[in-house]
C-alpha positions in Angstrom: 194.4 83.3 60.5 191.5 85.9 60.4 191.6 89.6 61.2 188.2 91.3 60.9 188.5 94.9 60.2 186.8 98.1 58.7 188.2 100.2 55.9 186.9 103.7 55.5 187.3 105.6 52.2 187.9 109.2 53.8 187.3 110.8 50.5 183.6 109.4 50.5 182.8 110.3 54.0 180.6 113.3 54.2 180.7 113.5 58.1 176.8 112.7 58.4 177.5 111.0 61.6 175.2 108.0 60.6 177.9 105.5 61.8 178.3 107.1 65.2 174.6 107.7 65.8 173.5 104.1 64.7 176.3 102.6 66.7 175.1 104.3 69.9 171.5 103.2 69.3 172.3 99.7 68.5 174.8 99.1 71.4 173.1 101.3 74.0 176.2 103.5 74.4 175.7 105.9 77.2 175.3 109.7 76.6 178.7 111.4 76.4 180.4 108.1 75.3 181.2 106.8 71.9 182.3 103.5 70.2 182.7 105.2 67.0 183.8 108.9 66.9 183.7 111.1 63.7 186.2 113.7 64.0 186.5 116.8 61.6 190.1 117.4 60.5 190.6 120.9 59.1 190.0 123.0 57.3 193.7 123.5 56.5 195.3 125.5 53.9 196.2 123.6 50.8 199.9 123.6 49.9 200.9 126.6 47.7 197.2 128.0 48.0 196.3 131.4 49.4 195.2 129.9 52.9 191.8 131.2 52.3 188.6 129.5 50.7 188.6 127.6 48.4 192.3 127.0 49.0 191.7 124.8 52.0 190.9 121.1 52.6 188.9 119.2 55.2 188.0 115.6 55.9 186.3 113.4 58.4 188.1 110.8 60.3 186.4 107.9 61.9 188.1 106.6 65.1 187.1 103.4 67.0 188.8 100.4 68.5 191.5 99.4 66.1 191.4 95.8 67.2 195.2 95.7 67.1 197.4 93.1 66.3 199.3 93.5 69.5 196.9 95.2 71.9 198.3 96.8 75.1 194.8 96.8 76.5 195.0 93.1 76.7 198.5 92.7 78.0 197.7 95.2 81.1 194.4 93.8 82.0 194.8 92.0 85.4 191.7 89.7 85.0 191.9 88.9 81.3 188.6 90.6 80.8 190.2 92.3 77.6 191.1 89.4 75.4 191.6 88.7 71.7 189.4 86.3 69.7 190.5 84.0 66.8 188.7 86.4 64.5 191.3 89.1 65.5 188.9 91.2 67.4 189.5 92.5 71.0 186.6 91.9 73.4 185.7 92.6 76.8 184.3 89.9 79.2 182.2 92.2 81.5 181.9 89.4 84.1 185.7 89.6 84.6 186.0 93.5 84.3 186.8 95.2 87.5 186.8 98.6 86.2 190.4 99.3 87.0 190.8 101.2 83.7 194.3 100.1 83.0 193.2 99.2 79.4 191.7 102.7 79.0 195.0 104.4 80.1 196.8 102.2 77.8 195.0 102.7 74.7 196.8 105.0 72.3 193.6 105.9 70.6 191.4 107.0 73.5 188.5 104.7 72.4 187.6 103.0 75.8 185.9 104.5 78.6 184.4 103.4 82.1 180.5 102.8 82.1 179.9 104.3 85.4 176.6 102.8 85.8 177.6 99.2 85.3 181.3 99.8 86.6 182.9 98.1 83.5 184.9 99.3 80.7 183.3 99.2 77.2 184.4 99.9 73.6 183.6 98.9 69.9 183.1 95.4 69.6 182.8 95.4 65.8 179.3 94.4 66.5 180.1 90.9 67.3 176.3 90.1 68.0 175.6 91.2 64.3 178.7 89.9 62.6 178.5 86.4 64.3 175.2 86.0 62.5 176.8 86.9 59.1 175.5 90.6 59.2 177.5 93.7 58.8 178.7 96.1 61.8 176.0 98.6 62.2 178.4 101.6 61.2 179.0 100.0 57.8 175.3 98.8 57.1 174.2 102.6 57.8 176.9 104.4 55.8 174.9 106.3 53.3 178.1 107.7 51.6 179.3 104.1 50.8 182.6 105.0 52.8 182.8 102.1 55.1 183.5 98.4 54.2 183.9 95.4 56.3 185.8 92.1 55.9 188.8 90.0 56.6 192.1 91.8 56.2 193.8 88.5 55.4 191.8 88.4 52.3 192.6 91.9 51.2 190.6 95.0 51.5 189.3 94.5 47.9 187.1 91.8 49.2 185.4 93.9 52.1 181.6 94.1 51.8 179.7 97.4 51.7 176.2 98.4 52.9 174.4 96.9 49.8 176.6 93.8 49.4 179.0 95.3 47.0 182.9 94.5 47.2 185.2 97.4 47.7 187.3 96.3 44.9 184.6 96.5 42.5 182.9 99.7 43.7 185.9 101.7 44.8 188.8 100.9 42.5 190.6 104.3 41.9 193.0 104.0 44.7 196.5 102.7 44.9 198.4 100.7 47.7 200.3 103.8 48.8 196.9 105.7 49.4 195.9 103.1 52.1 196.7 104.2 55.7 196.3 103.1 59.3 196.4 105.3 62.5 199.7 105.8 64.0 201.3 102.6 65.1 203.1 102.7 68.4 204.0 99.0 68.4 200.4 97.8 68.8 199.5 97.2 65.1 196.2 98.8 64.4 194.0 96.8 62.0 191.6 99.5 60.5 192.3 100.8 57.1 191.8 104.4 55.6 191.9 105.2 52.0 193.0 108.9 51.1 193.9 110.0 47.9 194.9 113.7 47.6 194.3 115.3 51.0 197.1 116.1 53.2 197.4 113.6 55.9 197.0 114.5 59.6 196.3 111.5 62.0 197.1 108.7 59.6 200.3 107.3 58.4 
């Protein structure tokens, strides 16, 4: 069994937006929509601190389709346009999509939208057009902070590949298992991973 996914080291992410911008360019994402959002969380006061700078902390959280284990977007789709592939990714067959947006409403992460010009729903495909040829997703290949890594979750995140061909386990080896998180699970089983070491958690669990 395969589950392709991305692991983001939030302590290395500098919020440069290279992942978001390059994703829009490569995938032709319409203005005002995103397949990959970079959110700033904070600044929030550090526990026991003064509440003023420098006793505050902030981080950037990348949110995209989580390519869930039990995707609600697939179960509510009346035409089977939204479907799960053997590689674990969730894709949309635009030829079957009728633009009803049931999947948009069912997604707990708000990462789907209606392309009004085409009348179909779109979202992150994990750059299927690239990964099918052995390349990295665009957001991973363009990450200048070496924060984003791609691979098969069934092989462990240590095996994930980075922008220059490195392996996460060799390049980023200063984290423990209890410092690896996922977005809030509401029964859908999100597949994307986030590494956080010392920052107070908001939005991940």
